[in-house]
C-alpha positions as CSV (number, residue, x, y, z in Angstrom):
1,M,64.4,86.6,95.3
2,N,63.9,90.4,95.5
3,I,62.4,92.9,98.0
4,G,58.7,93.0,97.6
5,D,58.3,89.3,96.6
6,R,55.6,87.3,98.3
7,V,56.9,84.1,99.8
8,R,55.7,81.1,101.8
9,L,57.5,79.1,104.4
10,M,58.3,75.6,103.2
11,S,57.9,74.2,106.8
12,G,54.4,75.7,107.2
13,R,51.6,77.7,105.6
14,E,52.7,81.2,106.8
15,E,53.1,83.7,104.0
16,G,54.8,87.1,104.0
17,I,56.6,89.7,102.0
18,V,60.4,90.1,101.6
19,T,61.3,93.5,103.1
20,R,65.0,93.3,103.4
21,I,68.0,91.4,102.1
22,L,70.2,90.6,105.2
23,D,73.0,88.7,103.5
24,Q,73.6,86.1,100.8
25,N,71.6,83.4,102.6
26,L,69.3,85.3,104.9
27,V,66.4,87.6,104.2
28,E,63.8,89.5,106.3
29,V,60.2,88.5,105.8
30,T,57.3,90.5,107.3
31,I,54.5,88.1,108.4
32,D,51.4,89.8,110.0
33,D,53.4,93.0,110.6
34,F,56.3,91.3,112.3
35,P,59.7,91.1,110.5
36,V,61.3,87.7,110.8
37,P,64.8,86.6,109.6
38,V,64.5,83.5,107.4
39,L,66.9,81.4,105.4
40,R,66.4,81.6,101.6
41,S,66.4,77.8,101.4
42,E,63.3,77.7,103.7
43,L,61.2,80.0,101.4
44,V,59.4,79.5,98.1
45,L,58.0,82.2,95.9
46,V,54.2,82.6,95.6
47,A,53.2,83.3,92.0
48,P,50.5,85.9,91.3
49,E,48.5,83.3,89.3
50,E,47.9,81.4,92.6
51,F,45.3,84.0,93.5
52,K,43.3,83.4,90.4
53,A,43.5,79.6,90.8
54,F,42.9,79.3,94.6
55,G,41.5,82.7,95.6
56,G,44.4,83.8,97.7
57,S,45.3,82.8,101.3
58,E,46.1,84.6,104.5
59,L,47.3,87.9,102.9
60,A,44.9,90.0,100.9
61,P,45.8,90.8,97.3
62,S,46.1,94.5,98.2
63,Q,49.0,93.6,100.5
64,V,51.1,91.9,97.8
65,A,53.9,93.9,96.3
66,A,53.8,93.8,92.5
67,P,57.1,92.5,90.9
68,R,56.3,94.6,87.8
69,P,55.5,98.3,87.4
70,L,51.9,99.0,88.5
71,K,49.4,99.8,85.8
72,P,46.1,101.6,86.2
73,G,43.4,99.0,86.9
74,K,39.8,98.9,86.1
75,P,37.2,98.8,88.8
76,S,36.3,95.2,89.7
77,G,32.6,96.0,90.0
78,K,30.1,98.3,91.5
79,A,30.7,99.1,95.2
80,T,28.0,98.1,97.6
81,P,26.6,101.3,99.2
82,A,26.9,101.5,102.9
83,P,23.6,101.4,104.9
84,V,22.5,104.9,105.8
85,T,20.8,105.4,109.2
86,S,18.1,108.0,108.8
87,T,15.9,109.7,111.5
88,T,12.3,110.6,111.2
89,S,11.2,114.2,111.9
90,P,8.3,115.0,114.2
91,S,6.1,115.6,111.2
92,G,6.7,112.0,110.0
93,S,8.8,112.9,106.9
94,T,12.1,111.1,106.4
95,P,15.0,113.4,105.4
96,V,17.1,112.4,102.4
97,P,20.8,112.3,103.2
98,P,23.0,114.5,100.9
99,K,25.1,112.7,98.4
100,P,28.9,112.9,99.1
101,A,30.7,115.2,96.8
102,P,33.0,113.3,94.3
103,A,36.7,113.5,95.1
104,P,38.4,115.9,92.7
105,P,40.7,114.3,90.2
106,A,44.4,114.3,91.0
107,P,46.2,117.0,89.1
108,K,48.9,116.2,86.6
109,G,52.3,115.9,88.2
110,L,55.0,113.7,89.6
111,Y,54.4,112.0,92.9
112,L,56.1,109.9,95.6
113,A,53.5,107.5,96.9
114,L,53.8,105.3,100.0
115,V,51.3,102.5,99.6
116,Q,50.4,100.3,102.5
117,Q,51.0,96.6,102.1
118,T,50.1,95.8,105.7
119,S,49.0,97.9,108.6
120,E,52.7,98.5,109.5
121,L,54.6,98.1,106.2
122,L,54.7,100.7,103.4
123,V,56.2,100.4,99.9
124,A,57.5,103.5,98.0
125,H,56.7,104.1,94.3
126,L,57.1,107.0,91.9
127,I,54.0,108.0,89.9
128,N,54.3,109.8,86.6
129,N,50.9,111.4,86.1
130,T,52.1,113.5,83.1
131,D,52.3,113.2,79.3
132,A,56.1,113.1,79.2
133,D,58.7,110.4,79.9
134,V,60.7,111.0,83.1
135,L,64.2,109.8,83.9
136,F,64.6,109.5,87.7
137,T,67.1,108.6,90.4
138,F,65.8,107.7,93.8
139,G,68.0,107.7,97.0
140,E,68.1,108.5,100.6
141,E,70.0,111.0,102.8
142,R,70.9,110.4,106.4
143,N,73.2,112.6,108.5
144,G,74.4,114.4,105.4
145,Q,75.4,111.1,103.6
146,Y,73.6,110.4,100.3
147,R,73.0,106.8,98.9
148,A,71.4,106.1,95.5
149,L,68.9,103.2,95.6
150,A,67.4,103.1,92.1
151,S,67.3,104.8,88.7
152,D,65.1,104.1,85.7
153,K,62.9,105.7,83.0
154,L,59.2,106.1,83.7
155,A,56.7,106.2,80.9
156,P,53.7,108.6,81.0
157,K,50.8,107.6,83.2
158,A,52.9,104.8,84.8
159,V,54.2,103.8,88.2
160,S,57.7,102.6,89.1
161,Q,58.6,99.3,90.6
162,P,58.9,99.2,94.5
163,L,61.7,101.5,95.5
164,G,62.0,100.5,99.1
165,H,60.0,99.5,102.2
166,R,59.4,101.5,105.4
167,H,58.0,100.4,108.7
168,L,55.6,102.7,110.6
169,K,57.1,101.6,113.9
170,D,60.4,103.1,112.8
171,F,58.9,106.4,111.7
172,D,61.2,108.5,113.8
173,Q,64.3,106.9,112.2
174,W,63.1,107.3,108.6
175,S,65.8,108.8,106.3
176,T,65.1,111.7,103.9
177,A,63.9,110.6,100.5
178,V,65.9,112.3,97.6
179,V,64.4,112.2,94.1
180,Q,66.0,113.6,91.0
181,L,63.7,114.0,88.0
182,L,64.3,114.9,84.3
183,P,61.2,115.0,82.1
184,S,61.8,114.3,78.4
185,Q,59.7,114.2,75.3
186,Q,60.6,113.2,71.8
187,N,60.5,116.0,69.2
188,A,59.8,118.5,71.9
189,P,60.7,122.1,70.9
190,T,61.7,123.1,74.4
191,L,64.0,121.9,77.2
192,F,62.8,120.8,80.6
193,E,64.7,121.7,83.8
194,T,65.9,119.0,86.2
195,L,64.1,118.7,89.5
196,V,65.7,117.7,92.8
197,K,63.2,117.1,95.6
198,R,64.0,116.1,99.2
199,V,61.1,114.7,101.2
200,S,61.5,114.8,105.0
201,F,58.7,112.9,106.7
202,K,57.1,114.7,109.7
203,A,54.2,113.2,111.7
204,S,52.3,116.6,111.7
205,S,52.0,116.4,107.9
206,F,52.5,112.8,107.0
207,Y,49.2,111.4,108.2
208,S,47.2,114.2,106.6
209,S,48.7,113.4,103.2
210,R,46.7,110.1,102.8
211,R,44.4,110.2,99.7
212,E,43.8,108.4,96.5
213,A,46.9,108.3,94.3
214,P,46.6,108.9,90.6
215,V,47.2,106.2,88.0
216,I,47.0,103.3,90.6
217,K,43.6,104.5,92.0
218,R,44.5,103.4,95.5
219,E,44.8,105.2,98.8
220,A,48.4,106.1,99.7
221,F,50.5,108.7,101.5
222,L,51.0,111.1,98.6
223,F,53.7,113.8,98.1
224,Q,53.8,115.9,95.0
225,L,57.3,116.4,93.8
226,D,56.6,119.3,91.4
227,E,54.5,121.8,93.3
228,K,55.1,124.3,90.5
229,P,54.7,123.3,86.9
230,V,57.8,122.1,85.1
231,A,58.4,125.2,83.0
232,P,60.2,124.6,79.7
233,I,63.5,126.5,79.2
234,P,63.1,128.4,75.9
235,V,65.9,127.7,73.4
236,P,67.3,131.1,72.2
237,T,66.8,131.7,68.5
238,T,68.4,134.2,66.1
239,D,65.1,136.1,65.8
240,E,65.2,137.3,69.4
241,P,66.3,140.9,70.0
242,K,69.8,141.4,71.0
243,P,70.5,142.6,74.6
244,A,71.0,146.3,75.2
245,A,74.6,147.4,75.0
246,A,76.4,148.0,78.3
247,P,76.8,151.7,79.3
248,V,80.2,153.2,78.5
249,V,82.3,153.8,81.6
250,D,84.6,156.8,81.8
251,P,88.0,155.5,83.2
252,V,89.0,158.9,84.6
253,K,85.8,159.4,86.6
254,L,86.0,155.8,87.8
255,R,89.5,156.3,89.0
256,D,88.6,159.5,90.9
257,Q,85.6,157.8,92.5
258,I,87.8,154.9,93.7
259,A,90.4,157.3,95.1
260,D,87.7,159.3,97.0
261,K,86.3,156.0,98.4
262,L,89.7,154.8,99.6
263,R,90.5,158.2,101.3
264,G,87.2,158.1,103.1
265,D,87.7,154.5,104.2
266,A,91.2,155.3,105.5
267,K,89.8,157.9,107.8
268,A,87.3,155.5,109.2
269,V,89.7,152.7,109.9
270,V,89.9,151.8,113.6
271,P,93.2,150.3,114.7
272,A,92.8,146.6,115.6
273,P,93.4,145.9,119.3
274,K,96.7,144.4,120.2
275,Q,96.6,140.8,120.9
276,E,98.1,139.6,124.1
277,P,101.0,137.2,123.5
278,V,100.2,133.6,124.2
279,K,101.8,132.6,127.5
280,A,104.0,129.5,127.5
281,I,102.9,126.6,129.6
282,V,105.0,126.3,132.7
283,P,105.7,122.7,133.8
284,P,104.8,121.8,137.3
285,P,107.3,120.7,139.9
286,H,108.3,117.1,140.0
287,E,106.7,116.7,143.4
288,V,103.3,118.3,143.8
289,D,102.1,118.7,147.4
290,L,98.3,118.6,147.6
291,H,98.0,119.3,151.4
292,L,95.8,122.2,152.2
293,E,98.6,124.1,153.9
294,A,100.7,123.9,150.7
295,L,97.9,125.0,148.4
296,K,96.8,127.9,150.7
297,P,99.9,128.9,152.6
298,E,98.4,132.4,153.3
299,G,95.5,130.8,155.2
300,G,91.9,131.7,154.6
301,T,90.6,128.1,154.7
302,E,88.5,128.6,157.8
303,G,84.9,127.5,157.3
304,L,85.6,125.3,154.3
305,S,83.7,122.1,154.2
306,N,85.3,118.7,153.5
307,T,83.7,118.7,150.0
308,A,85.1,122.2,149.2
309,I,88.6,121.2,150.4
310,L,88.5,118.0,148.3
311,E,87.4,120.0,145.2
312,L,90.3,122.4,145.8
313,Q,92.8,119.6,146.0
314,V,91.4,117.8,142.9
315,N,91.5,121.0,140.8
316,A,95.2,121.4,141.8
317,F,95.9,117.8,140.8
318,E,94.1,118.2,137.4
319,D,96.0,121.4,136.6
320,A,99.4,119.9,137.5
321,L,98.7,116.7,135.5
322,S,97.6,118.6,132.4
323,R,100.7,120.9,132.5
324,A,102.9,117.8,132.9
325,L,101.4,116.2,129.9
326,A,101.6,119.3,127.8
327,T,105.3,119.8,128.6
328,N,106.2,116.1,127.9
329,M,107.3,115.3,131.5
330,H,108.1,111.6,132.0
331,E,106.8,111.3,135.6
332,I,105.3,113.3,138.4
333,V,104.7,112.6,142.1
334,F,101.5,113.7,143.9
335,I,101.7,114.0,147.7
336,H,98.2,113.4,149.1
337,G,99.0,112.2,152.6
338,T,97.3,109.2,154.3
339,G,94.4,110.6,156.3
340,N,91.1,108.7,155.7
341,G,92.1,107.9,152.0
342,T,89.4,109.9,150.3
343,L,91.8,112.1,148.3
344,R,94.0,109.1,147.4
345,K,91.0,107.1,146.1
346,E,89.7,110.0,144.0
347,L,93.2,110.6,142.4
348,H,93.6,106.9,141.6
349,K,90.1,106.7,140.1
350,R,90.9,109.6,137.7
351,L,94.3,108.3,136.8
352,S,92.9,104.9,135.9
353,R,90.6,106.5,133.3
354,N,93.3,108.7,131.7
355,R,94.7,107.1,128.5
356,D,97.8,109.3,128.6
357,I,99.0,107.6,131.8
358,K,101.4,104.6,131.4
359,F,101.0,103.5,135.0
360,F,100.9,104.8,138.6
361,E,102.1,103.3,141.9
362,E,103.0,104.1,145.4
363,A,105.9,106.5,145.6
364,R,109.1,105.7,147.6
365,K,107.9,104.6,150.9
366,E,111.2,105.5,152.6
367,K,110.6,109.1,151.7
368,F,106.8,109.6,151.6
369,G,105.5,106.5,153.4
370,Y,102.1,105.7,152.0
371,G,101.1,109.3,151.4
372,A,102.3,109.8,147.7
373,T,101.6,108.4,144.3
374,L,104.2,108.2,141.4
375,V,102.6,108.7,138.0
376,R,104.5,107.6,134.8
377,L,103.4,109.5,131.7
378,K,103.4,108.2,128.1
């Protein structure tokens, strides 16, 4: 059972398409645009011949992924023209509607086509609308990581097997398609260059790319991979003219020119500014007093709000803790006082989220009462 196979549930008449292999026993089947995980043992493959014998069932034949490379098909018959609504002019004559212009034939080239199997599910194919064989590798790129998905040889005027499925509902998460192409032709007198094309799908240009795809003669979201013609690289022959000889360089003149250049550069050299030496980190004292009088002994705290005072105390706590960790201290005591407990709760909340803290507890009560916290560092 492969991606793209049409299957039917053994416990019912529902049919769908395999769009993802989840594991050895579980696959994802898209039924009426909804992906559903189903056990392999609960599924049976639907043969293409069943359409000819019974006329198909819930899914239209255009929604079925072909297990083999697609081939150009012949029209099944004449299309029934759509009724044209015409208006009668005041004089009584009926205007004749203009005939629509025929769509221009698709140019030769190599294409990535996303063909709709259902209204939400697309299947990717490579189309070789040239006269040469093409060796290709198809993969995807996401966050700078590349993953190859398929590689094969594509004959002229042929279409590859399904290379992957994409859901329109996940359009924003689509990865970049990466295609590497090497055309080749037996007994060709020239070489072809390798093409590497990355197709990033953007909503502004994706929906305007829908048109009839060459070879398969079906509508698809079409992206040409060789905007410029694949130019052959000429093989050098003995009849080609030899390149012109390199000019002779006088070593004396070259030495003088280099010396003049160095002298001129030496005059223009600006001395680099002196770098200040990196100051060593000073460890904090073993006991850090966070009272406002200890942090601002010179005063100047009049008019400070409670929020500003708390921010000043927390900043002093963070500075002392970071310096204690940087200097490999084993423990440190923070004196925060009792008060209403706001500062104590804030310090304990920050300590509980720090992974470099082994544990913290109330400091010696006989010395600090309940107004200090002992922090043991890793």
